[in-house]
LUMVEX-704128 format. One record per residue (C-alpha): residue number from 1; residue in one letter; x, y, z. Coordinates in steps of 0.05 Angstrom, whole numbers, plus 32768, in hexadecimal, padded with zeros to 4 digits. Layout:
BEGIN
{num->NUM	residuo->a	X->X	Y->Y	Z->Z};
...
REM end
This chain:
BEGIN
{num->1	residuo->x	X->7FFA	Y->7FDE	Z->7DE6};
{num->2	residuo->x	X->7FFE	Y->7FAD	Z->7E20};
{num->3	residuo->x	X->7FF8	Y->7FC8	Z->7E66};
{num->4	residuo->x	X->8034	Y->7FBD	Z->7E93};
{num->5	residuo->x	X->8033	Y->7FA1	Z->7EDA};
{num->6	residuo->x	X->8066	Y->7F9D	Z->7F12};
{num->7	residuo->x	X->8061	Y->7F6F	Z->7F4E};
{num->8	residuo->x	X->8083	Y->7F8F	Z->7F8A};
{num->9	residuo->x	X->809D	Y->7F5D	Z->7FBD};
{num->10	residuo->x	X->80C3	Y->7F74	Z->7FFC};
{num->11	residuo->x	X->80EF	Y->7F3D	Z->801A};
{num->12	residuo->x	X->8112	Y->7F35	Z->805C};
{num->13	residuo->x	X->8131	Y->7EF1	Z->806E};
{num->14	residuo->x	X->8104	Y->7ECA	Z->803F};
{num->15	residuo->x	X->8135	Y->7E95	Z->8026};
{num->16	residuo->x	X->8105	Y->7E5C	Z->8037};
{num->17	residuo->x	X->80CD	Y->7E78	Z->800C};
{num->18	residuo->x	X->80E8	Y->7EA8	Z->7FD9};
{num->19	residuo->x	X->80F2	Y->7E75	Z->7FA0};
{num->20	residuo->x	X->80AA	Y->7E5D	Z->7FA8};
{num->21	residuo->x	X->8092	Y->7EA5	Z->7FAA};
{num->22	residuo->x	X->80B5	Y->7EB4	Z->7F68};
{num->23	residuo->x	X->809B	Y->7E74	Z->7F47};
{num->24	residuo->x	X->8053	Y->7E81	Z->7F5B};
{num->25	residuo->x	X->8055	Y->7ECA	Z->7F47};
{num->26	residuo->x	X->8078	Y->7EBA	Z->7F05};
{num->27	residuo->x	X->8045	Y->7E83	Z->7EF4};
{num->28	residuo->x	X->800D	Y->7EB6	Z->7EFE};
{num->29	residuo->x	X->802F	Y->7EEC	Z->7ED4};
{num->30	residuo->x	X->803E	Y->7EBC	Z->7E9B};
{num->31	residuo->x	X->7FF3	Y->7EB2	Z->7E91};
{num->32	residuo->x	X->7FE4	Y->7EFD	Z->7E8E};
{num->33	residuo->x	X->7FE2	Y->7F26	Z->7E4E};
{num->34	residuo->x	X->800D	Y->7F5C	Z->7E6E};
{num->35	residuo->x	X->8055	Y->7F73	Z->7E6C};
{num->36	residuo->x	X->8069	Y->7F5F	Z->7EB2};
{num->37	residuo->x	X->80A2	Y->7F67	Z->7EE2};
{num->38	residuo->x	X->80B2	Y->7F4F	Z->7F29};
{num->39	residuo->x	X->80D6	Y->7F80	Z->7F57};
{num->40	residuo->x	X->80F5	Y->7F5F	Z->7F94};
{num->41	residuo->x	X->810E	Y->7F8D	Z->7FCB};
{num->42	residuo->x	X->8141	Y->7F6B	Z->7FF7};
{num->43	residuo->x	X->813A	Y->7F90	Z->803A};
{num->44	residuo->x	X->817F	Y->7F80	Z->8055};
{num->45	residuo->x	X->8172	Y->7F35	Z->805D};
{num->46	residuo->x	X->81A4	Y->7F10	Z->8089};
{num->47	residuo->x	X->8199	Y->7ECC	Z->8069};
{num->48	residuo->x	X->81A1	Y->7EB5	Z->8020};
{num->49	residuo->x	X->8165	Y->7EDC	Z->8006};
{num->50	residuo->x	X->8190	Y->7F0B	Z->7FDC};
{num->51	residuo->x	X->81BA	Y->7ED3	Z->7FBF};
{num->52	residuo->x	X->817B	Y->7EAE	Z->7FA9};
{num->53	residuo->x	X->815F	Y->7EEE	Z->7F8B};
{num->54	residuo->x	X->81A0	Y->7EF7	Z->7F64};
{num->55	residuo->x	X->8198	Y->7EB2	Z->7F46};
{num->56	residuo->x	X->8150	Y->7EC0	Z->7F33};
{num->57	residuo->x	X->8160	Y->7F04	Z->7F14};
{num->58	residuo->x	X->8199	Y->7EE6	Z->7EEB};
{num->59	residuo->x	X->816A	Y->7EB3	Z->7ECD};
{num->60	residuo->x	X->812E	Y->7EE2	Z->7EC4};
{num->61	residuo->x	X->813B	Y->7F29	Z->7EAA};
{num->62	residuo->x	X->80F4	Y->7F3C	Z->7EBC};
{num->63	residuo->x	X->8108	Y->7F37	Z->7F05};
{num->64	residuo->x	X->8125	Y->7F75	Z->7F24};
{num->65	residuo->x	X->8148	Y->7F74	Z->7F67};
{num->66	residuo->x	X->8155	Y->7FAF	Z->7F95};
{num->67	residuo->x	X->8181	Y->7F9F	Z->7FD1};
{num->68	residuo->x	X->8187	Y->7FCE	Z->800D};
{num->69	residuo->x	X->81C7	Y->7FDC	Z->8032};
{num->70	residuo->x	X->81A5	Y->7FC4	Z->8073};
{num->71	residuo->x	X->8160	Y->7FB4	Z->808E};
{num->72	residuo->x	X->8136	Y->7FF4	Z->8088};
{num->73	residuo->x	X->80F2	Y->7FD4	Z->8093};
{num->74	residuo->x	X->80B6	Y->7FBB	Z->806D};
{num->75	residuo->x	X->8098	Y->7FFF	Z->805C};
{num->76	residuo->x	X->80D8	Y->801D	Z->803F};
{num->77	residuo->x	X->80E0	Y->7FDD	Z->8016};
{num->78	residuo->x	X->809A	Y->7FE4	Z->7FF9};
{num->79	residuo->x	X->80A8	Y->802F	Z->7FEC};
{num->80	residuo->x	X->80E8	Y->801C	Z->7FC6};
{num->81	residuo->x	X->80C0	Y->7FED	Z->7F9A};
{num->82	residuo->x	X->808D	Y->8023	Z->7F8A};
{num->83	residuo->x	X->80C4	Y->8057	Z->7F7F};
{num->84	residuo->x	X->80E5	Y->802A	Z->7F4B};
{num->85	residuo->x	X->80A4	Y->8017	Z->7F29};
{num->86	residuo->x	X->8098	Y->8033	Z->7EE3};
{num->87	residuo->x	X->805F	Y->8006	Z->7ECC};
{num->88	residuo->x	X->8015	Y->8014	Z->7EC3};
{num->89	residuo->x	X->8001	Y->7FE9	Z->7EFE};
{num->90	residuo->x	X->8023	Y->7FCD	Z->7F3C};
{num->91	residuo->x	X->800F	Y->7F99	Z->7F6F};
{num->92	residuo->x	X->802E	Y->7F98	Z->7FB4};
{num->93	residuo->x	X->8032	Y->7F53	Z->7FD3};
{num->94	residuo->x	X->805C	Y->7F35	Z->800B};
{num->95	residuo->x	X->808D	Y->7EFD	Z->7FFF};
{num->96	residuo->x	X->8070	Y->7ECE	Z->8033};
{num->97	residuo->x	X->8036	Y->7EB8	Z->8006};
{num->98	residuo->x	X->8000	Y->7EC8	Z->803A};
{num->99	residuo->x	X->7FE2	Y->7EF2	Z->8002};
{num->100	residuo->x	X->7FDA	Y->7EC0	Z->7FC8};
{num->101	residuo->x	X->7FF9	Y->7ED7	Z->7F86};
{num->102	residuo->x	X->7FC3	Y->7EAF	Z->7F62};
{num->103	residuo->x	X->7F92	Y->7EE7	Z->7F73};
{num->104	residuo->x	X->7FB7	Y->7F17	Z->7F46};
{num->105	residuo->x	X->7F8C	Y->7F09	Z->7F07};
{num->106	residuo->x	X->7F4C	Y->7F15	Z->7F2F};
{num->107	residuo->x	X->7F68	Y->7F56	Z->7F4B};
{num->108	residuo->x	X->7F79	Y->7F6D	Z->7F05};
{num->109	residuo->x	X->7F34	Y->7F5B	Z->7EEB};
{num->110	residuo->x	X->7F14	Y->7F84	Z->7F23};
{num->111	residuo->x	X->7F41	Y->7FBF	Z->7F15};
{num->112	residuo->x	X->7F2F	Y->7FBD	Z->7ECB};
{num->113	residuo->x	X->7EE5	Y->7FB5	Z->7ED8};
{num->114	residuo->x	X->7EE2	Y->7FEE	Z->7F0A};
{num->115	residuo->x	X->7F18	Y->8019	Z->7EE9};
{num->116	residuo->x	X->7F33	Y->8020	Z->7F2F};
{num->117	residuo->x	X->7F74	Y->8042	Z->7F42};
{num->118	residuo->x	X->7F7C	Y->8016	Z->7F80};
{num->119	residuo->x	X->7F63	Y->7FD0	Z->7F8F};
{num->120	residuo->x	X->7F70	Y->7FC4	Z->7FD9};
{num->121	residuo->x	X->7F6B	Y->7F7C	Z->7FF1};
{num->122	residuo->x	X->7F3F	Y->7F70	Z->802E};
{num->123	residuo->x	X->7F4B	Y->7F32	Z->8058};
{num->124	residuo->x	X->7F0C	Y->7F0A	Z->8065};
{num->125	residuo->x	X->7F35	Y->7EDA	Z->8090};
{num->126	residuo->x	X->7F7D	Y->7ED3	Z->80A6};
{num->127	residuo->x	X->7F96	Y->7E8B	Z->80AC};
{num->128	residuo->x	X->7FD0	Y->7E7A	Z->80D9};
{num->129	residuo->x	X->7FCB	Y->7EB9	Z->8105};
{num->130	residuo->x	X->7FBC	Y->7EB9	Z->814F};
{num->131	residuo->x	X->7F7F	Y->7ED6	Z->8170};
{num->132	residuo->x	X->7FA7	Y->7F0E	Z->818F};
{num->133	residuo->x	X->7FC2	Y->7F26	Z->814C};
{num->134	residuo->x	X->7F7D	Y->7F21	Z->812C};
{num->135	residuo->x	X->7F5E	Y->7F48	Z->8165};
{num->136	residuo->x	X->7F95	Y->7F7D	Z->8168};
{num->137	residuo->x	X->7F93	Y->7F88	Z->811D};
{num->138	residuo->x	X->7F47	Y->7F93	Z->811E};
{num->139	residuo->x	X->7F4F	Y->7FC2	Z->8159};
{num->140	residuo->x	X->7F87	Y->7FE9	Z->8137};
{num->141	residuo->x	X->7F62	Y->7FF6	Z->80F6};
{num->142	residuo->x	X->7F23	Y->800C	Z->8119};
{num->143	residuo->x	X->7F47	Y->8038	Z->814B};
{num->144	residuo->x	X->7F70	Y->8059	Z->8113};
{num->145	residuo->x	X->7F30	Y->8069	Z->80EC};
{num->146	residuo->x	X->7F12	Y->8089	Z->812A};
{num->147	residuo->x	X->7F4F	Y->80B5	Z->8135};
{num->148	residuo->x	X->7F65	Y->80C4	Z->80EE};
{num->149	residuo->x	X->7F4E	Y->80FB	Z->80BF};
{num->150	residuo->x	X->7F52	Y->80C7	Z->8086};
{num->151	residuo->x	X->7F28	Y->8087	Z->8086};
{num->152	residuo->x	X->7F4F	Y->8047	Z->8078};
{num->153	residuo->x	X->7F32	Y->8006	Z->805E};
{num->154	residuo->x	X->7F2A	Y->7FD4	Z->8097};
{num->155	residuo->x	X->7F50	Y->7F92	Z->809A};
{num->156	residuo->x	X->7F80	Y->7FA2	Z->8062};
{num->157	residuo->x	X->7FCB	Y->7F9E	Z->805B};
{num->158	residuo->x	X->7FFB	Y->7FB5	Z->8024};
{num->159	residuo->x	X->7FE1	Y->7F80	Z->7FF3};
{num->160	residuo->x	X->7FC1	Y->7FAB	Z->7FBE};
{num->161	residuo->x	X->7FC3	Y->7FC3	Z->7F76};
{num->162	residuo->x	X->7FD4	Y->800B	Z->7F65};
{num->163	residuo->x	X->7FD6	Y->802D	Z->7F22};
{num->164	residuo->x	X->8006	Y->8060	Z->7F03};
{num->165	residuo->x	X->7FE0	Y->809C	Z->7F1F};
{num->166	residuo->x	X->7FE8	Y->8081	Z->7F66};
{num->167	residuo->x	X->8031	Y->8070	Z->7F5A};
{num->168	residuo->x	X->803D	Y->80B7	Z->7F40};
{num->169	residuo->x	X->801D	Y->80D8	Z->7F7C};
{num->170	residuo->x	X->803F	Y->80A9	Z->7FAD};
{num->171	residuo->x	X->8083	Y->80BA	Z->7F91};
{num->172	residuo->x	X->8075	Y->8104	Z->7F9F};
{num->173	residuo->x	X->8071	Y->80F6	Z->7FEA};
{num->174	residuo->x	X->80B2	Y->8105	Z->800C};
{num->175	residuo->x	X->80A6	Y->80F0	Z->8054};
{num->176	residuo->x	X->80D3	Y->80B8	Z->806B};
{num->177	residuo->x	X->80A5	Y->8098	Z->809F};
{num->178	residuo->x	X->8073	Y->807D	Z->806D};
{num->179	residuo->x	X->8036	Y->8055	Z->8081};
{num->180	residuo->x	X->8028	Y->803F	Z->803A};
{num->181	residuo->x	X->7FE2	Y->8023	Z->803E};
{num->182	residuo->x	X->7FCE	Y->8064	Z->8060};
{num->183	residuo->x	X->7FEF	Y->8090	Z->802C};
{num->184	residuo->x	X->7FCD	Y->806A	Z->7FF3};
{num->185	residuo->x	X->7F8A	Y->8074	Z->8015};
{num->186	residuo->x	X->7F9B	Y->80BE	Z->8020};
{num->187	residuo->x	X->7FAA	Y->80C8	Z->7FD5};
{num->188	residuo->x	X->7F62	Y->80BA	Z->7FC3};
{num->189	residuo->x	X->7F4C	Y->80AA	Z->7F7B};
{num->190	residuo->x	X->7F1F	Y->806D	Z->7F70};
{num->191	residuo->x	X->7F2E	Y->8035	Z->7FA1};
{num->192	residuo->x	X->7F07	Y->7FF4	Z->7FA4};
{num->193	residuo->x	X->7F0B	Y->7FB7	Z->7FD2};
{num->194	residuo->x	X->7F1D	Y->7F6F	Z->7FBF};
{num->195	residuo->x	X->7F0A	Y->7F3B	Z->7FF3};
{num->196	residuo->x	X->7F34	Y->7EFC	Z->7FFC};
{num->197	residuo->x	X->7F49	Y->7EC5	Z->802D};
{num->198	residuo->x	X->7F8F	Y->7ECF	Z->8048};
{num->199	residuo->x	X->7FBC	Y->7E91	Z->804D};
{num->200	residuo->x	X->7FED	Y->7E7E	Z->8083};
{num->201	residuo->x	X->8037	Y->7E8C	Z->8078};
{num->202	residuo->x	X->8056	Y->7E57	Z->804C};
{num->203	residuo->x	X->8097	Y->7E57	Z->8075};
{num->204	residuo->x	X->80C2	Y->7E82	Z->80A2};
{num->205	residuo->x	X->80AE	Y->7EB2	Z->80D9};
{num->206	residuo->x	X->8083	Y->7EF0	Z->80D9};
{num->207	residuo->x	X->80A8	Y->7F31	Z->80CD};
{num->208	residuo->x	X->8074	Y->7F56	Z->80F6};
{num->209	residuo->x	X->807B	Y->7F41	Z->813F};
{num->210	residuo->x	X->8056	Y->7F69	Z->8174};
{num->211	residuo->x	X->808B	Y->7FA0	Z->817A};
{num->212	residuo->x	X->808B	Y->7FAC	Z->812E};
{num->213	residuo->x	X->803F	Y->7FAE	Z->812E};
{num->214	residuo->x	X->8040	Y->7FE2	Z->8165};
{num->215	residuo->x	X->8074	Y->800B	Z->8140};
{num->216	residuo->x	X->804A	Y->8009	Z->8100};
{num->217	residuo->x	X->800B	Y->801B	Z->8126};
{num->218	residuo->x	X->802F	Y->8056	Z->8147};
{num->219	residuo->x	X->8048	Y->806F	Z->8104};
{num->220	residuo->x	X->8002	Y->806B	Z->80E6};
{num->221	residuo->x	X->7FE4	Y->8091	Z->8121};
{num->222	residuo->x	X->8019	Y->80C7	Z->8123};
{num->223	residuo->x	X->8019	Y->80D4	Z->80D8};
{num->224	residuo->x	X->7FCE	Y->80D3	Z->80CD};
{num->225	residuo->x	X->7FAF	Y->80EF	Z->810C};
{num->226	residuo->x	X->7FB5	Y->812D	Z->8137};
{num->227	residuo->x	X->7F81	Y->8114	Z->8168};
{num->228	residuo->x	X->7FB5	Y->80FD	Z->819C};
{num->229	residuo->x	X->7FCB	Y->8146	Z->819F};
{num->230	residuo->x	X->7F84	Y->815C	Z->81A7};
{num->231	residuo->x	X->7F7A	Y->8127	Z->81DD};
{num->232	residuo->x	X->7FB8	Y->8140	Z->8202};
{num->233	residuo->x	X->7F9D	Y->8188	Z->81FE};
{num->234	residuo->x	X->7F5A	Y->8171	Z->8219};
{num->235	residuo->x	X->7F7A	Y->814B	Z->8252};
{num->236	residuo->x	X->7FA3	Y->8188	Z->8263};
{num->237	residuo->x	X->7F65	Y->81B4	Z->8264};
{num->238	residuo->x	X->7F3F	Y->8181	Z->828D};
{num->239	residuo->x	X->7F77	Y->817C	Z->82C0};
{num->240	residuo->x	X->7F7B	Y->81C8	Z->82C7};
{num->241	residuo->x	X->7F2F	Y->81CC	Z->82D0};
{num->242	residuo->x	X->7F30	Y->8194	Z->8303};
{num->243	residuo->x	X->7F69	Y->81B6	Z->8328};
{num->244	residuo->x	X->7F41	Y->81F7	Z->832C};
{num->245	residuo->x	X->7F03	Y->81D2	Z->8345};
{num->246	residuo->x	X->7F2C	Y->81AD	Z->837A};
{num->247	residuo->x	X->7F4E	Y->81EE	Z->838F};
{num->248	residuo->x	X->7F0B	Y->8211	Z->8398};
{num->249	residuo->x	X->7EEF	Y->81D4	Z->83BC};
{num->250	residuo->x	X->7F28	Y->81D3	Z->83F0};
{num->251	residuo->x	X->7F28	Y->821F	Z->83F6};
{num->252	residuo->x	X->7EDE	Y->8224	Z->8406};
{num->253	residuo->x	X->7EE3	Y->81E5	Z->8430};
{num->254	residuo->x	X->7F18	Y->8206	Z->845A};
{num->255	residuo->x	X->7EED	Y->8244	Z->8462};
{num->256	residuo->x	X->7EAB	Y->8221	Z->8471};
{num->257	residuo->x	X->7EC9	Y->81E5	Z->8494};
{num->258	residuo->x	X->7EAC	Y->81AC	Z->846A};
{num->259	residuo->x	X->7EF1	Y->818E	Z->8458};
{num->260	residuo->x	X->7F30	Y->8180	Z->847F};
{num->261	residuo->x	X->7F64	Y->8176	Z->8449};
{num->262	residuo->x	X->7F9E	Y->8184	Z->8477};
{num->263	residuo->x	X->7F90	Y->8145	Z->849F};
{num->264	residuo->x	X->7F9E	Y->8115	Z->8465};
{num->265	residuo->x	X->7FCD	Y->810B	Z->842B};
{num->266	residuo->x	X->7FA3	Y->80DC	Z->83FF};
{num->267	residuo->x	X->7F82	Y->8114	Z->83D9};
{num->268	residuo->x	X->7FC6	Y->8135	Z->83CD};
{num->269	residuo->x	X->7FE5	Y->80F5	Z->83B3};
{num->270	residuo->x	X->7FAA	Y->80E9	Z->8384};
{num->271	residuo->x	X->7FAF	Y->812F	Z->8368};
{num->272	residuo->x	X->7FFA	Y->812B	Z->835F};
{num->273	residuo->x	X->7FF5	Y->80E7	Z->833C};
{num->274	residuo->x	X->7FBC	Y->80FE	Z->830F};
{num->275	residuo->x	X->7FDC	Y->813F	Z->82F9};
{num->276	residuo->x	X->8020	Y->811E	Z->82F2};
{num->277	residuo->x	X->8003	Y->80E8	Z->82C5};
{num->278	residuo->x	X->7FDF	Y->811C	Z->829A};
{num->279	residuo->x	X->8020	Y->8143	Z->8292};
{num->280	residuo->x	X->8049	Y->8106	Z->8280};
{num->281	residuo->x	X->8015	Y->80EE	Z->824F};
{num->282	residuo->x	X->8011	Y->8132	Z->822D};
{num->283	residuo->x	X->805D	Y->8139	Z->8229};
{num->284	residuo->x	X->8062	Y->80F2	Z->820D};
{num->285	residuo->x	X->802F	Y->8100	Z->81D6};
{num->286	residuo->x	X->8052	Y->8141	Z->81C4};
{num->287	residuo->x	X->8095	Y->811C	Z->81C4};
{num->288	residuo->x	X->807C	Y->80E8	Z->8192};
{num->289	residuo->x	X->8067	Y->811E	Z->8161};
{num->290	residuo->x	X->80A8	Y->8144	Z->816C};
{num->291	residuo->x	X->80CE	Y->8103	Z->815E};
{num->292	residuo->x	X->80A9	Y->80FC	Z->811B};
{num->293	residuo->x	X->80BB	Y->8144	Z->810A};
{num->294	residuo->x	X->8104	Y->8137	Z->811D};
{num->295	residuo->x	X->8108	Y->80FA	Z->80EF};
{num->296	residuo->x	X->80E9	Y->8120	Z->80B5};
{num->297	residuo->x	X->8114	Y->815F	Z->80BE};
{num->298	residuo->x	X->8154	Y->8135	Z->80BA};
{num->299	residuo->x	X->813E	Y->8123	Z->8073};
{num->300	residuo->x	X->8166	Y->80E3	Z->8071};
{num->301	residuo->x	X->8156	Y->80B3	Z->8038};
{num->302	residuo->x	X->8120	Y->8081	Z->8047};
{num->303	residuo->x	X->814D	Y->8048	Z->8031};
{num->304	residuo->x	X->8192	Y->803D	Z->8012};
{num->305	residuo->x	X->819C	Y->8010	Z->7FD7};
{num->306	residuo->x	X->81DA	Y->7FE5	Z->7FD7};
{num->307	residuo->x	X->81CF	Y->7FC0	Z->7F95};
{num->308	residuo->x	X->819E	Y->7FBB	Z->7F5C};
{num->309	residuo->x	X->8196	Y->7F82	Z->7F2A};
{num->310	residuo->x	X->8173	Y->7F89	Z->7EE6};
REM end
């Protein structure tokens, strides 16, 4: 019996590239000896992306389209694709063609040879991206690994193959603020790297400007690390210890006459600023974790589907 494969493609305002994406993915799948499907997730696009996807799905019944009621974000879109996947294997790939679909056969060969549950794609280079984004991405992955209880592959995105066991375990996870590449690493099983050269975007603008990158990084840190809380606790302990030392210093200085704190205000201002900063930092860190708890306790759906095709 043939294995089955789904290609999961999240889309947001991709009208300039989506036809080409479909054609290139379809051409690759036609050469494979697999029962294959393409799952497009329209993440509340404001352009003609959904209309184009409707045309494609009408002409090709192997194409499935899930359209959200509004823009929920890239990670919920990927999650929706995985939630609706019933095949033996799935490959997650973005619509912008920075990750070449032509690599799919090689990824499948590696998975078969290694009998891997996950093949995560590692970028050897990233064409068309600025030095700041390259530097910040490297810094992010390395910092996250230092702080997290789970080790994540460096220089990877969501471009990866997962098998039915990973899909099953992923669908058991009920948190709404998913950092998907982190969750897949957390699940375990056999995971192997596939190295490739990343292309520049074919057309359109990046859907991950700086603010979105920061939001994703914050989510990854808050969901996979308690070390910021530990750091806040350590800072609080350090500030209390320093306060006791300073209090003793000024007390004995007053008694033995080697300090004259009452003649100046510089030391007072420094202490107030230092302790105030520690308190605000600690409250801020606690607030971020409370915010995550608040979002999860509400138990709202991760996304809302407006329409499905095929």
